[in-house]
N, C-alpha and C positions, 0 to 999 in steps of 0.2 A: 476285246480285251476279257478277262475273267470278274467275276465278282468282287467288288471290295470287302472282304472280310475283316472283320474284327475281332482279338486272339485280346481278352482279358487271366492274368494267373494272380493267383493269393494263393497262402499257405498263413495255419494259423495257428498258434501252438497257447492255447487259455486254458485259465479255470475260471470258470464261470458258477455264484451263485445259485441259478435258478435257470439247471439244465432242461431241455426236452425229457420225458417221463416215458411217450410212449412213442412206436411208430409211425402213428398220424401224425403225432405231432412233429414228428423228425423227417416226412413228407412233406408235410405242410411245410412247413420253415423252408427245406431243398430248394422247392417252388415257388416262392417267395424272393429268394435270394436268386435263382435264377432267372424272372421275372426282374426287379429288383437292375440285373448290371444287363437287360435288355437283351439276354441269349434266351435259343426258343430250345426248350423240350425234343428229343428226337422223339419221333413218333415211329416205334417200334412194332410190327403187323404181327398178334399173338403172343406178344412178349411184355411185362409187366414194366414202369420207368416212371419214377423210380424205383429199384428196388430195396430192400433193409429189412435187416435179421437183429436180433437183440439177444445178448448171449448172458447166459444164467450159470453158468457154467462160476462158481464161487472163486475170488480171485479173478478173474476176471469177465466179470458184470457189466455187460454195458450195451452201445449197439452201433453199428455196420451201417450204410447207405452210398450205392450208387447210381448216379443219374448220366444216362448217356445226352447230352446234347447233340447241338448240332455241327456246335466245332468243335467239339471236346467231351470235359465230365468234369463232374461234380463228386467227388469223393469223401467221407467223414467217416469219422471212427470213433465213439468216446468211450472212456472206461468210468466206471462208477465207485469212487471214492470219499470215501466217509473223512469228515472232519476237513 
């Protein structure tokens, strides 16, 4: 019989007081989340994983990250909102 895989799903919409500010902080946060739920980051030869980008376009400032894990993915996006 095949391997017994465990799948976990969560979607969060939140307003936070102290969001991550840099790409490095976001990557560290994502790897911490993946580790905390006992998932494994996929080893993709020749590719960076996770990948992240910080948008500086006025009105759309924020960061996006995608991480491929062995059983699925983690996707993240935030918008910088004042007040």
